[in-house]
VOKOL-99137 format. One line per 3 residues: number of its first residue (from 1); for each residue x, y, z of N, C-alpha, C, O. Coordinates in steps of 0.001 Angstrom, whole numbers, plus 500000, padded with zeros to 6 digits. Example, Ala and Ser with C-alpha at 12.3 -4.5 7.8 and 13.67 -1.06 7.14 Angstrom:
<pts>
1> 513190,494310,507800,512300,495500,507800,513200,496700,507800,514236,496681,508465 ~ 512850,497750,507080,513670,498940,507140,512900,500030,507870,513409,501138,508039
</pts>
This chain:
<pts>
1> 617012,812523,071177,618234,812510,070365,619188,811434,070860,619765,810705,070053 ~ 619368,811320,072202,620273,810313,072746,619814,808910,072378,620621,808044,072043 ~ 618486,808699,072446,617949,807381,072111,618236,807056,070657,618567,805917,070325
4> 618111,808047,069791,618348,807848,068363,619806,807498,068105,620107,806601,067317 ~ 620723,808221,068782,622157,807962,068621,622494,806553,069072,623226,805837,068388 ~ 621959,806147,070232,622206,804798,070743,621690,803755,069755,622347,802743,069514
7> 620509,804006,069182,619938,803075,068211,620846,802930,067006,621061,801824,066509 ~ 621378,804050,066540,622295,804025,065389,623545,803236,065719,624012,802433,064911 ~ 624101,803469,066937,625316,802769,067334,625090,801267,067432,625925,800475,066995
10> 623953,800879,068010,623626,799457,068103,623499,798856,066712,623941,797734,066465 ~ 622888,799619,065802,622741,799139,064431,624086,798930,063758,624279,797959,063027 ~ 625024,799854,064010,626361,799719,063436,627089,798509,063990,627773,797791,063260
13> 626932,798286,065309,627565,797121,065925,627021,795829,065343,627781,794900,065068 ~ 625701,795763,065154,625083,794577,064574,625573,794380,063145,625853,793256,062728 ~ 625677,795485,062391,626160,795397,061013,627577,794879,060960,627913,794045,060118
16> 628428,795383,061880,629803,794904,061924,629870,793422,062263,630649,792672,061674 ~ 629040,793007,063224,629011,791596,063608,628576,790729,062429,629146,789666,062181 ~ 627553,791199,061702,627084,790438,060546,628147,790356,059471,628278,789332,058801
19> 628922,791445,059297,630007,791442,058315,631046,790396,058690,631538,789658,057835 ~ 631380,790339,059995,632310,789313,060471,631782,787924,060119,632483,787103,059528 ~ 630510,787684,060502,629960,786338,060386,629825,785901,058932,629837,784704,058645
22> 629698,786853,058010,629569,786507,056610,630896,786052,056014,630917,785277,055057 ~ 632001,786531,056576,633307,786275,055979,634146,785258,056745,634984,784583,056146 ~ 633944,785134,058037,634766,784247,058862,633860,783380,059735,632687,783688,059944
25> 634435,782290,060237,633647,781381,061059,634520,780757,062130,635619,780281,061845 ~ 634027,780758,063373,634697,780027,064430,634157,778607,064448,632950,778389,064547 ~ 635051,777658,064352,634665,776254,064394,634674,775773,065838,635664,775942,066551
28> 633590,775185,066255,633476,774661,067610,633982,773216,067665,634267,772605,066635 ~ 634085,772693,068864,634635,771352,069066,633917,770313,068208,634554,769449,067607 ~ 632588,770401,068155,631804,769407,067414,631998,769512,065904,631680,768576,065170
31> 632521,770649,065439,632697,770853,063996,634090,770487,063511,634342,770480,062306 ~ 634990,770186,064421,636365,769857,064062,636537,768338,063985,636367,767629,064977 ~ 636871,767865,062808,637191,766445,062637,638608,766228,063163,639533,766944,062780
34> 638772,765257,064027,640077,765023,064641,641089,764508,063618,640765,763686,062762 ~ 642315,765006,063725,643385,764528,062866,644271,763489,063524,645218,763005,062905 ~ 643978,763135,064776,644868,762256,065543,645030,760880,064902,646135,760340,064856
37> 643929,760316,064410,644001,758974,063836,645019,758921,062702,645839,758005,062635 ~ 644959,759913,061811,645900,759889,060684,647332,760098,061148,648231,759381,060707 ~ 647562,761063,062026,648942,761370,062392,649575,760258,063221,650792,760077,063186
40> 648763,759514,063965,649283,758317,064634,649712,757287,063599,650751,756643,063749 ~ 648917,757133,062558,649260,756221,061474,650505,756701,060728,651382,755908,060382 ~ 650567,757993,060491,651699,758560,059746,653021,758312,060465,654046,758079,059825
43> 652996,758361,061792,654214,758104,062566,654752,756703,062301,655953,756457,062415 ~ 653853,755788,061945,654252,754406,061667,654741,754246,060231,655745,753578,059986 ~ 654029,754861,059278,654320,754584,057868,655331,755549,057246,655809,755296,056141
46> 655666,756641,057922,656568,757632,057319,657905,757011,056913,658332,757152,055767 ~ 658559,756330,057838,659833,755695,057514,659616,754407,056725,660460,754026,055914 ~ 658474,753729,056960,658172,752470,056276,658045,752670,054766,658361,751767,053992
49> 657585,753845,054346,657428,754128,052916,658743,753942,052162,658745,753540,050998 ~ 659856,754235,052827,661164,754177,052172,661783,752789,052239,662593,752429,051385 ~ 661409,752007,053248,662045,750698,053443,661192,749531,052984,661724,748507,052555
52> 659860,749673,053068,658961,748577,052708,657657,749175,052170,656651,749267,052873 ~ 657713,749573,050908,656573,750262,050295,655299,749440,050364,654236,749983,050665 ~ 655378,748163,050096,654179,747317,050095,653526,747264,051476,652301,747312,051588
55> 654347,747164,052527,653779,747144,053886,653117,748477,054214,652071,748513,054862 ~ 653720,749561,053770,653126,750882,053996,651773,750975,053302,650808,751478,053877 ~ 651706,750490,052068,650449,750517,051316,649381,749687,052019,648235,750122,052128
58> 649739,748504,052495,648779,747623,053183,648220,748291,054436,647016,748232,054685 ~ 649077,748921,055217,648624,749595,056447,647691,750757,056112,646670,750951,056771 ~ 648046,751521,055092,647215,752656,054686,645861,752176,054168,644822,752736,054516
61> 645882,751139,053337,644627,750607,052788,643730,750053,053895,642514,750236,053859 ~ 644319,749386,054861,643531,748798,055946,642805,749888,056741,641610,749779,057014 ~ 643546,750939,057106,642916,752026,057871,641860,752725,057037,640801,753088,057548
64> 642143,752919,055747,641173,753559,054841,639860,752780,054825,638783,753376,054823 ~ 639948,751456,054813,638752,750617,054726,637960,750583,056033,636765,750289,056030 ~ 638631,750884,057151,637993,750763,058459,637480,752090,059025,636544,752101,059825
67> 638075,753185,058620,637757,754456,059266,636590,755180,058587,636363,755043,057385 ~ 635864,755947,059388,634841,756848,058865,635306,758291,058954,634562,759210,058611 ~ 636541,758491,059417,637082,759842,059588,637453,760431,058228,638338,759923,057539
70> 636775,761492,057860,636953,762112,056544,638374,762638,056336,638960,762472,055266 ~ 638911,763266,057366,640271,763812,057274,641279,762685,057074,642182,762791,056244 ~ 641121,761604,057839,642021,760460,057716,641995,759901,056301,643046,759606,055732
73> 640815,759753,055734,640701,759199,054381,641354,760115,053349,642023,759644,052429 ~ 641161,761414,053504,641800,762376,052586,643318,762278,052655,643988,762200,051625 ~ 643855,762283,053867,645305,762278,054040,645913,760936,053617,647024,760899,053089
76> 645191,759838,053846,645680,758534,053405,645817,758515,051878,646789,757979,051346 ~ 644848,759098,051185,644924,759101,049725,646082,759954,049239,646686,759649,048212 ~ 646400,761026,049970,647572,761827,049613,648847,761001,049711,649788,761202,048943
79> 648870,760068,050662,650030,759182,050811,649999,758060,049771,651034,757719,049198 ~ 648815,757482,049524,648714,756346,048622,648948,756735,047163,649496,755944,046395 ~ 648544,757933,046775,648680,758346,045380,650078,758115,044816,650237,757368,043851
82> 651102,758752,045410,652455,758533,044892,652968,757111,045097,653767,756623,044298 ~ 652514,756435,046166,652945,755058,046383,652363,754128,045308,653064,753252,044801 ~ 651106,754315,044968,650482,753510,043917,651171,753730,042566,651500,752776,041861
85> 651380,754990,042225,651946,755259,040899,653406,754831,040810,653863,754426,039741 ~ 654140,754914,041906,655543,754481,041880,655663,752966,041748,656676,752451,041276 ~ 654608,752254,042175,654589,750795,042039,653697,750352,040872,653362,749175,040737
88> 653323,751328,040033,652551,751086,038804,651183,750460,039052,650684,749700,038223 ~ 650581,750781,040189,649221,750325,040488,648230,751431,040093,647516,751978,040933 ~ 648211,751735,038808,647480,752890,038311,645967,752742,038463,645293,753687,038872
91> 645433,751582,038143,643988,751377,038235,643511,751464,039686,642453,752027,039966 ~ 644296,750906,040598,643924,750976,042016,643927,752425,042491,643073,752830,043279 ~ 644891,753200,042008,644972,754613,042379,643723,755364,041933,643145,756137,042698
94> 643312,755130,040692,642112,755801,040190,640872,755343,040951,639991,756150,041246 ~ 640799,754030,041274,639647,753492,041983,639514,754094,043377,638411,754430,043806 ~ 640627,754230,044082,640587,754791,045440,640164,756255,045407,639398,756706,046260
97> 640664,756996,044419,640240,758387,044293,638762,758480,043947,638063,759385,044402 ~ 638294,757537,043139,636883,757521,042776,636007,757294,044008,634941,757896,044130 ~ 636450,756432,044915,635706,756182,046156,635519,757476,046936,634427,757765,047425
100> 636601,758259,047049,636508,759526,047778,635580,760510,047071,634718,761122,047702 ~ 635759,760657,045771,634942,761614,045023,633465,761241,045079,632608,762114,045214 ~ 633168,759955,044976,631769,759504,045053,631148,759767,046426,629928,759865,046556
103> 631999,759879,047444,631484,760167,048790,631355,761671,049041,630967,762093,050131 ~ 631682,762474,048028,631554,763923,048161,632811,764627,048602,632784,765827,048875 ~ 633920,763902,048677,635211,764486,049071,635996,764829,047817,636175,763980,046944
106> 636462,766062,047721,637242,766462,046556,638715,766157,046771,639217,766227,047892 ~ 639406,765815,045681,640766,765308,045773,641747,766150,044986,642627,766786,045566 ~ 641606,766161,043676,642565,766876,042841,642291,768372,042885,641165,768796,043147
109> 643313,769164,042633,643105,770600,042532,644209,771207,041705,645276,770621,041518 ~ 643927,772390,041216,644899,773118,040405,645714,774037,041302,645163,774751,042140 ~ 647016,774013,041123,647902,774867,041917,648730,775707,040969,649583,775188,040249
112> 648471,777032,040971,649122,777941,040032,648956,777458,038584,649881,777525,037775 ~ 647743,776970,038290,647436,776570,036927,647963,775214,036523,647775,774800,035379 ~ 648621,774505,037433,649186,773205,037111,648425,772087,037823,647915,772276,038928
115> 648356,770919,037176,647750,769765,037827,648588,769362,039028,649813,769285,038943 ~ 647925,769108,040142,648616,768791,041389,647776,767763,042135,646550,767822,042050 ~ 648368,766838,042849,649781,766625,043107,650552,766072,041900,649970,765728,040871
118> 651838,766002,042058,652737,765647,040972,652411,764282,040368,652520,764090,039157 ~ 652011,763339,041216,651793,761976,040709,650669,761899,039676,650630,760956,038885 ~ 649752,762876,039668,648632,762813,038727,649048,763096,037290,648263,762879,036367
121> 650265,763575,037087,650721,763851,035719,650755,762577,034872,650622,762639,033650 ~ 650933,761428,035520,650984,760178,034753,649606,759782,034222,649497,758842,033434 ~ 648553,760487,034645,647205,760170,034179,646699,761155,033118,645547,761063,032693
124> 647528,762070,032697,647103,763050,031701,646687,762326,030418,647436,761509,029882 ~ 645486,762638,029940,644956,761983,028749,644170,760719,029048,643514,760179,028158 ~ 644222,760235,030290,643478,759047,030680,641995,759419,030819,641651,760325,031578
127> 641127,758724,030092,639707,759085,030060,639057,759001,031437,638270,759872,031807 ~ 639378,757966,032188,638784,757826,033521,639245,758951,034435,638461,759497,035211 ~ 640531,759292,034336,641051,760381,035157,640376,761698,034794,640012,762475,035676
130> 640209,761950,033501,639556,763189,033060,638139,763264,033598,637688,764325,034030 ~ 637426,762124,033571,636067,762087,034101,636058,762379,035604,635225,763143,036090 ~ 636996,761760,036335,637101,762007,037775,637433,763465,038055,636874,764086,038959
133> 638355,763998,037261,638770,765379,037463,637608,766340,037250,637458,767305,038000 ~ 636790,766087,036239,635636,766946,035971,634620,766876,037111,634079,767899,037529 ~ 634365,765665,037610,633441,765509,038743,634004,766166,039989,633281,766780,040774
136> 635300,766023,040151,635964,766625,041304,635910,768148,041248,635656,768805,042258 ~ 636150,768703,040065,636118,770157,039910,634744,770723,040242,634630,771839,040748 ~ 633704,769948,039954,632357,770386,040300,632178,770433,041811,631549,771352,042335
139> 632730,769442,042516,632675,769453,043981,633406,770670,044541,632925,771326,045465 ~ 634571,770962,043971,635358,772112,044427,634580,773404,044199,634540,774275,045068 ~ 633969,773521,043035,633196,774723,042712,632051,774924,043697,631822,776033,044180
142> 631339,773849,043990,630206,773941,044911,630662,774324,046315,630029,775148,046974 ~ 631764,773724,046774,632267,774034,048116,632812,775448,048187,632710,776099,049227 ~ 633388,775930,047099,633973,777274,047086,632920,778349,047310,633211,779400,047880
145> 631698,778086,046861,630638,779090,046971,630291,779429,048414,629828,780535,048694 ~ 630507,778492,049336,630159,778724,050740,631377,778738,051664,631228,778798,052885 ~ 632561,778684,051097,633773,778595,051918,634067,779916,052628,633967,780991,052035
148> 634428,779817,053898,634793,780987,054698,636145,780762,055354,636551,779626,055598 ~ 636834,781856,055634,638010,781748,056491,637525,781280,057862,636495,781743,058352 ~ 638265,780367,058472,637791,779759,059714,638906,779686,060744,640089,779766,060415
151> 638501,779532,061991,639479,779381,063064,638895,778506,064165,637681,778416,064346 ~ 639803,777870,064887,639420,777025,066012,640228,777460,067221,641448,777605,067145 ~ 639544,777668,068331,640191,778116,069563,640482,776927,070476,639587,776179,070868
154> 641762,776783,070798,642181,775781,071774,642483,776488,073090,643429,777268,073189 ~ 641670,776203,074087,641871,776828,075389,642948,776074,076170,643128,774872,075974 ~ 643658,776768,077047,644706,776085,077817,644124,775104,078824,642973,775227,079243
157> 644938,774136,079201,644534,773218,080255,644225,774015,081524,644892,775007,081819 ~ 643227,773582,082257,642810,774275,083491,642410,775720,083216,642664,776612,084026 ~ 641783,775937,082063,641321,777269,081669,640381,777841,082735,639508,777145,083254
160> 640582,779122,083047,639751,779789,084036,639147,781057,083445,639845,781883,082856 ~ 637846,781189,083615,637161,782409,083184,637682,783596,083987,637984,783471,085173 ~ 637781,784732,083337,638204,785941,084020,639696,786213,083959,640145,787292,084348
163> 640477,785242,083473,641921,785437,083330,642217,785870,081899,641668,785320,080944 ~ 643087,786859,081767,643471,787354,080448,644690,786568,079963,645774,786683,080534 ~ 644509,785770,078909,645561,784876,078430,646300,785480,077233,645724,786272,076487
166> 647572,785111,077047,648262,785469,075809,647679,784674,074645,647138,783584,074832 ~ 647796,785233,073442,647244,784599,072240,648368,784123,071335,649348,784834,071111 ~ 648212,782913,070821,649160,782329,069873,648369,781967,068623,647532,781065,068660
169> 648629,782666,067508,647900,782423,066269,648778,781644,065298,649913,782036,065027 ~ 648249,780538,064774,649001,779668,063864,648385,779742,062466,647196,779480,062283 ~ 649212,780101,061489,648786,780196,060097,649393,779046,059292,650605,778839,059358
172> 648595,778294,058539,649157,777198,057735,649989,777734,056587,649992,778936,056324 ~ 650696,776840,055901,651497,777243,054755,650612,777681,053600,649443,778011,053801 ~ 651162,777686,052394,650395,778165,051244,649090,777436,051065,648087,778039,050684
175> 649089,776133,051336,647879,775321,051292,647893,774410,052520,648905,773770,052808 ~ 646783,774352,053235,646737,773511,054428,645406,773668,055128,644449,774205,054569 ~ 645360,773191,056366,644122,773272,057132,644446,773227,058620,645590,773005,059015
178> 643435,773437,059425,643589,773494,060872,644141,772179,061416,645027,772188,062271 ~ 643632,771058,060934,644074,769762,061457,645567,769533,061232,646239,768959,062088 ~ 646086,769973,060098,647517,769840,059835,648320,770590,060893,649281,770063,061453
181> 647907,771830,061157,648657,772680,062086,648518,772199,063524,649449,772350,064315 ~ 647366,771620,063875,647202,771094,065225,648225,769997,065518,648676,769854,066654 ~ 648582,769239,064514,649552,768168,064718,650945,768718,065001,651626,768234,065906
184> 651376,769715,064244,652752,770199,064358,652926,771236,065475,653924,771215,066195 ~ 651970,772124,065613,652098,773193,066602,651448,772729,067907,650324,773097,068247 ~ 652206,771917,068606,651709,771258,069811,652866,771168,070804,653864,770499,070534
187> 652740,771831,071942,653841,771830,072916,653292,772025,074324,652120,772354,074507 ~ 654152,771819,075311,653736,771939,076718,653248,773352,077030,652209,773530,077665 ~ 654002,774352,076581,653621,775740,076896,652344,776155,076163,651503,776854,076728
190> 652197,775728,074916,650978,776060,074184,649766,775428,074859,648713,776057,074967 ~ 649913,774200,075307,648785,773493,075908,648384,774055,077272,647218,773980,077659 ~ 649347,774615,077996,649081,775037,079365,648888,776546,079538,648198,776971,080465
193> 649484,777360,078666,649583,778781,078978,648893,779710,077989,648689,780882,078305 ~ 648527,779231,076807,648021,780112,075751,646618,779757,075322,646200,778602,075395 ~ 645893,780775,074871,644776,780543,073972,645393,780457,072583,646015,781408,072110
196> 645216,779305,071930,645806,779083,070616,644707,779151,069563,643689,778466,069663 ~ 644926,779982,068559,643973,780095,067455,644582,779457,066214,645548,779975,065654 ~ 644019,778338,065788,644419,777702,064538,643515,778245,063435,642292,778155,063540
199> 644093,778800,062392,643288,779441,061352,643502,778756,060002,644485,778045,059796 ~ 642561,778988,059095,642717,778543,057717,642015,779543,056801,641070,780217,057212 ~ 642482,779633,055562,641926,780588,054616,640597,780133,054031,640097,779053,054344
202> 640043,780971,053186,638736,780682,052604,638820,780128,051176,637821,779644,050644 ~ 640000,780196,050554,640139,779802,049156,640197,778273,049066,641249,777672,049283 ~ 639080,777665,048749,638928,776207,048770,639602,775588,047550,639228,775873,046412
205> 640604,774734,047797,641304,774036,046715,640767,772612,046564,640456,772167,045459 ~ 640664,771917,047671,639977,770632,047738,639758,770349,049213,640204,771124,050059 ~ 639088,769265,049538,638753,768981,050925,640014,768918,051783,640939,768160,051493
208> 640034,769721,052840,641151,769847,053782,642416,770421,053149,643524,770184,053631 ~ 642243,771170,052073,643348,771931,051497,642820,773290,051072,642108,773410,050074 ~ 643176,774314,051841,642706,775670,051566,643889,776615,051541,644899,776377,052204
211> 643763,777696,050771,644760,778753,050792,644063,780040,051233,642866,780035,051522 ~ 644812,781135,051284,644281,782346,051902,643356,783145,050993,642342,783662,051462 ~ 643669,783259,049726,642820,783997,048809,643090,785492,048820,643940,785977,049567
214> 642363,786211,047989,642587,787643,047792,642245,788473,049019,642787,789565,049189 ~ 641363,787984,049874,640930,788742,051056,641659,788303,052319,641138,788448,053425 ~ 642866,787764,052153,643576,787146,053275,643798,788112,054429,643481,787788,055574
217> 644333,789286,054148,644647,790230,055221,643384,790618,055981,643357,790601,057212 ~ 642346,790965,055240,641083,791353,055880,640517,790203,056707,640053,790412,057828 ~ 640555,788998,056160,640036,787838,056883,640773,787634,058204,640145,787426,059242
220> 642096,787693,058167,642877,787418,059376,642754,788540,060406,642746,788285,061610 ~ 642658,789780,059931,642406,790890,060859,641043,790727,061522,640899,790955,062723 ~ 640047,790333,060738,638707,790121,061290,638696,788978,062305,638032,789060,063338
223> 639434,787918,062002,639520,786803,062942,640157,787269,064246,639663,786959,065330 ~ 641251,788011,064138,641927,788519,065346,640979,789409,066156,640882,789267,067375 ~ 640291,790312,065490,639389,791217,066190,638228,790459,066839,637801,790792,067944
226> 637729,789447,066149,636634,788653,066720,637104,787860,067942,636375,787738,068926 ~ 638314,787326,067875,638860,786594,069019,639002,787514,070225,638649,787136,071343 ~ 639513,788710,070003,639703,789646,071120,638374,790186,071648,638312,790678,072775
229> 637322,790102,070854,635992,790461,071336,635392,789346,072193,634739,789607,073203 ~ 635620,788114,071778,634944,786973,072404,635707,786354,073563,635114,785668,074396 ~ 637030,786587,073632,637865,785970,074661,638711,787036,075347,639071,788048,074745
232> 639021,786787,076618,639915,787700,077333,641349,787438,076864,641935,786402,077177 ~ 641902,788387,076112,643231,788241,075519,644140,789356,076011,643747,790522,076031 ~ 645348,788999,076406,646364,789994,076715,646996,790407,075390,647876,789720,074872
235> 646541,791529,074850,646971,791943,073510,648410,792457,073480,648924,792793,072413 ~ 649063,792519,074640,650489,792870,074659,651360,791624,074534,652586,791721,074480 ~ 650725,790456,074489,651477,789189,074449,650947,788279,073338,650633,787110,073560
238> 650860,788852,072144,650376,788097,070991,651567,787570,070198,652483,788322,069865 ~ 651547,786277,069900,652588,785656,069081,651934,785115,067812,650925,784412,067873 ~ 652519,785451,066662,652070,784934,065374,653054,783874,064905,654264,784028,065069
241> 652536,782801,064323,653410,781690,063958,652908,781004,062696,651736,781101,062334 ~ 653835,780305,062034,653446,779533,060867,654641,778990,060125,655754,779492,060283 ~ 654426,777957,059307,655483,777396,058487,655439,777944,057060,654374,778320,056569
244> 656586,777987,056403,656673,778290,054980,655923,779583,054641,656233,780636,055199 ~ 654936,779516,053729,654175,780707,053371,653329,781212,054528,652963,782387,054561 ~ 653012,780329,055488,652326,780789,056697,653226,781675,057529,652762,782635,058144
247> 654537,781356,057554,655502,782225,058210,655610,783563,057513,655689,784607,058161 ~ 655613,783530,056187,655631,784767,055405,654417,785627,055727,654529,786845,055864 ~ 653260,784991,055846,652032,785703,056143,652083,786320,057537,651633,787448,057737
250> 652632,785581,058500,652767,786101,059863,653677,787333,059879,653389,788306,060575 ~ 654766,787292,059119,655669,788440,059018,654926,789643,058459,655028,790747,058994 ~ 654181,789429,057388,653431,790506,056739,652439,791139,057706,652338,792364,057782
253> 651706,790305,058445,650727,790829,059395,651386,791671,060484,650808,792653,060950 ~ 652603,791282,060893,653296,791992,061975,653957,793277,061491,653750,794338,062080 ~ 654757,793192,060417,655536,794374,060017,654664,795463,059419,655064,796627,059385
256> 653476,795101,058947,652546,796095,058421,651476,796490,059434,650508,797174,059102 ~ 651672,796040,060692,650801,796434,061805,649333,796056,061610,648438,796718,062135 ~ 649100,795002,060863,647729,794504,060779,647322,793876,062108,646173,793985,062536
259> 648291,793214,062755,648111,792676,064098,649332,793080,064911,650467,792874,064480 ~ 649099,793653,066081,650213,794126,066907,650818,792939,067661,650332,792546,068721 ~ 651877,792385,067096,652465,791169,067645,653664,791466,068527,654446,792377,068253
262> 653797,790687,069586,654974,790756,070469,656094,789895,069922,657272,790206,070098 ~ 655716,788791,069247,656735,787891,068741,656272,787115,067528,655076,786985,067270 ~ 657245,786602,066785,657003,785735,065639,657785,784440,065828,658974,784473,066146
265> 657129,783311,065634,657817,782022,065617,657582,781427,064235,656459,781064,063886 ~ 658649,781332,063457,658546,781024,062036,659297,779737,061718,660499,779636,061962 ~ 658594,778764,061179,659218,777511,060766,659494,777571,059268,658575,777731,058465
268> 660753,777443,058905,661227,777522,057508,660422,778540,056683,659813,778174,055678 ~ 660416,779829,057108,659562,780823,056466,660035,781219,055073,661221,781135,054752 ~ 659083,781650,054256,659368,782242,052959,659451,783754,053144,658654,784332,053884
271> 660385,784382,052496,660577,785834,052623,659499,786577,051849,659294,786297,050668 ~ 658796,787528,052490,657792,788324,051776,658434,789179,050684,659594,789574,050795 ~ 657672,789459,049634,658191,790269,048527,658574,791672,048979,659542,792244,048477
274> 657819,792228,049925,658063,793614,050357,658909,793705,051612,658877,794710,052322 ~ 659672,792644,051885,660478,792626,053105,661787,793366,052864,662704,792849,052225 ~ 661856,794576,053381,663096,795350,053278,663209,796276,054478,662247,796483,055219
277> 664397,796826,054654,664670,797641,055845,663757,798852,055925,663322,799235,057011 ~ 663466,799455,054782,662635,800664,054781,661237,800375,055329,660724,801124,056160 ~ 660628,799291,054861,659281,798943,055321,659258,798633,056809,658360,799067,057531
280> 660249,797880,057258,660273,797494,058672,660526,798706,059550,659928,798837,060618 ~ 661410,799595,059107,661709,800815,059870,660463,801674,060008,660185,802211,061080 ~ 659710,801804,058916,658482,802591,058956,657459,801994,059918,656668,802716,060525
283> 657482,800680,060048,656506,800036,060927,656787,800321,062400,655871,800289,063223 ~ 658047,800600,062739,658391,800910,064115,658126,799769,065058,657347,799911,066001 ~ 658761,798634,064822,658462,797426,065581,659248,797373,066884,660131,796532,067053
286> 658933,798245,067771,659627,798274,069061,659259,797055,069892,658082,796777,070125 ~ 660281,796331,070334,660047,795209,071228,659741,793895,070560,659629,792877,071242 ~ 659600,793879,069228,659326,792625,068540,660519,791686,068647,661670,792110,068540
289> 660230,790403,068859,661270,789375,068844,660860,788283,067865,659686,787929,067750 ~ 661862,787761,067163,661597,786809,066096,662467,785569,066274,663674,785672,066495 ~ 661847,784403,066178,662580,783133,066208,662283,782387,064920,661129,782087,064614
292> 663351,782086,064155,663199,781343,062903,663850,779973,063042,665007,779868,063450 ~ 663104,778925,062701,663549,777539,062842,663655,776959,061436,662641,776720,060780 ~ 664883,776735,060975,665113,776458,059562,665993,775230,059359,666566,774693,060307
295> 666087,774796,058104,666915,773658,057741,668069,774064,056852,667936,774948,056006 ~ 669182,773425,057047,670388,773720,056271,670167,773488,054773,670741,774191,053941 ~ 669338,772506,054437,669100,772168,053039,667794,772732,052497,667313,772294,051452
298> 667229,773685,053190,666000,774327,052732,666302,775191,051507,667298,775914,051479 ~ 665436,775112,050500,665632,775945,049305,665503,777436,049626,665944,778279,048845 ~ 664899,777764,050776,664705,779171,051140,665728,779669,052160,665562,780762,052701
301> 666778,778898,052435,667683,779238,053538,668398,780568,053320,668618,781299,054285 ~ 668765,780906,052089,669481,782172,051850,668592,783366,052167,669059,784336,052764 ~ 667327,783316,051781,666424,784427,052079,666118,784499,053569,665877,785585,054098
304> 666122,783350,054257,665931,783353,055709,667113,784044,056393,666922,784806,057341 ~ 668308,783787,055923,669496,784467,056457,669436,785965,056164,669820,786783,057000 ~ 668952,786319,054974,668815,787737,054615,667854,788452,055561,668107,789584,055975
307> 666745,787782,055901,665791,788398,056827,666419,788620,058191,666183,789651,058820 ~ 667213,787668,058656,667878,787815,059951,668831,789001,059947,668908,789744,060925 ~ 669554,789178,058850,670493,790310,058734,669742,791634,058767,670178,792578,059425
310> 668620,791709,058065,667824,792942,058051,667276,793235,059439,667302,794381,059888 ~ 666784,792216,060117,666317,792412,061488,667458,792925,062374,667258,793835,063179 ~ 668647,792346,062228,669814,792784,063016,670105,794262,062797,670325,795003,063755
313> 670109,794687,061555,670434,796069,061215,669450,797058,061829,669810,798190,062151 ~ 668218,796622,061983,667183,797513,062516,666972,797340,064016,666074,797948,064599 ~ 667797,796517,064629,667691,796343,066078,666523,795493,066516,666114,795552,067675
316> 665972,794696,065599,664888,793783,065959,665523,792486,066458,666198,791791,065699 ~ 665309,792165,067711,665906,790980,068293,665408,789732,067560,664203,789531,067411 ~ 666335,788909,067111,665941,787705,066393,667003,786633,066537,668160,786913,066848
319> 666584,785406,066306,667529,784303,066282,667169,783380,065128,665997,783190,064804 ~ 668203,782812,064516,668039,781931,063373,668646,780582,063724,669867,780451,063811 ~ 667801,779582,063925,668258,778236,064238,668285,777418,062953,667260,777276,062287
322> 669449,776878,062601,669595,776109,061371,669952,774670,061723,670986,774409,062337 ~ 669083,773740,061326,669283,772334,061639,669991,771632,060489,669520,771685,059353 ~ 671124,770970,060766,671862,770257,059720,671001,769172,059069,670229,768483,059735
325> 671155,769042,057760,670515,767981,056972,668993,768095,056900,668336,767201,056367 ~ 668426,769172,057425,666974,769375,057353,666641,770254,056156,667347,771222,055877 ~ 665563,769918,055449,665113,770715,054324,663982,771649,054715,663990,772241,055795
328> 663014,771774,053825,661860,772652,054044,660834,771875,054864,659796,771454,054355 ~ 661152,771696,056151,660338,770810,056980,660556,771126,058459,661437,771908,058814 ~ 659740,770506,059314,659854,770678,060755,660953,769769,061311,661074,768625,060873
331> 661754,770249,062263,662703,769353,062941,661951,768371,063833,660803,768613,064207 ~ 662601,767271,064167,661948,766226,064963,661563,766704,066355,660570,766241,066916 ~ 662335,767622,066915,662028,768119,068265,661310,769459,068213,661555,770340,069037
334> 660422,769603,067236,659788,770908,067019,659019,771396,068249,658990,772598,068514 ~ 658401,770496,068996,657672,770908,070198,658594,771635,071168,658220,772664,071731 ~ 659789,771108,071364,660753,771781,072236,661184,773117,071654,661390,774084,072387
337> 661320,773169,070345,661731,774420,069705,660654,775503,069850,660969,776687,069970 ~ 659400,775094,069840,658317,776058,070086,658465,776661,071474,658428,777881,071635 ~ 658634,775801,072478,658736,776281,073862,659984,777132,074069,659933,778141,074773
340> 661102,776739,073466,662322,777539,073566,662136,778908,072914,662638,779918,073407 ~ 661415,778923,071810,661147,780189,071118,660237,781090,071946,660427,782306,071986 ~ 659253,780491,072605,658377,781271,073492,659202,781913,074602,659014,783090,074911
343> 660108,781155,075202,660979,781699,076246,661836,782842,075706,662041,783847,076387 ~ 662331,782686,074486,663155,783734,073864,662345,785016,073665,662839,786112,073929 ~ 661120,784878,073208,660270,786050,072957,659896,786752,074253,659695,787967,074265
346> 659803,786002,075337,659400,786587,076620,660516,787378,077296,660256,788084,078271 ~ 661742,787279,076809,662836,788053,077396,662540,789545,077246,662194,790011,076161 ~ 662676,790274,078326,662418,791710,078294,663650,792432,077763,664759,792237,078260
349> 663443,793272,076742,664576,794003,076161,665176,794981,077152,666138,795677,076826
</pts>
């Protein structure tokens, strides 16, 4: 009888593992395309776009022609699209997108039923654009069939086996990818002290642009559980983080106890629909600390202030940092703000 019970238990464990593997995937070092090349380029052309559009276009085109990095080529086209159309280089814009699509990289995607990005509206009714869009949609459909929620583990510098590390989970905004978040969520404390999990959803919109999809909560809970199975994690020191809708998602995971978080670090977060005092009170978030990093000109600033007030009323320690003249974006010293927020969360109540 004991042997039979053990066999059943082993079978259940294997079934659970297979369920995990069917829905989520850990990306290893060799599977992650580096985003460094693009973000180094972006640091140069970001301000140049406003002062010397032609020079920005030349730099972007040059790197596009020289690089084999798929992520770099995708992100360059996201920059070139609006620059081409604003300078009325419509044929060149279509040609560059065609190069990507012919290489198997998908570009255009539908967002809430609308053509996106905004610059593509000038091509509505254009026969070549329609042909590209149809070919692109086929690529998206094919990729969607095998798309999984994924995560990449960044171990701390001087990582040592046998030590239980705190976990820092980063969720992208409504649409994004791991490489995007690796660029922004980068700081001294994250690099030295945490196991950092960069995650992305399974809902494939186009290459390097994914959203969470209908199974988002289950996917992220499964990712968290798999991480705690595979790595030594101090589950009393888990921090959830993200920008915009990723911040909203982190809030949802914490206040509904999907993941038992010690702290939240939220960059210009969107307020969840079910965010109210009653829900938070029922969750019983003893010891939670929240740091929100926002912009004065953010379209979501009023709801961010509302969330801070609700946290105050319920005794949830929180701070709201508002940067003058900043919109729905990261402040320039975001790395320092991450570390300051970590210090704030570590304060013992």
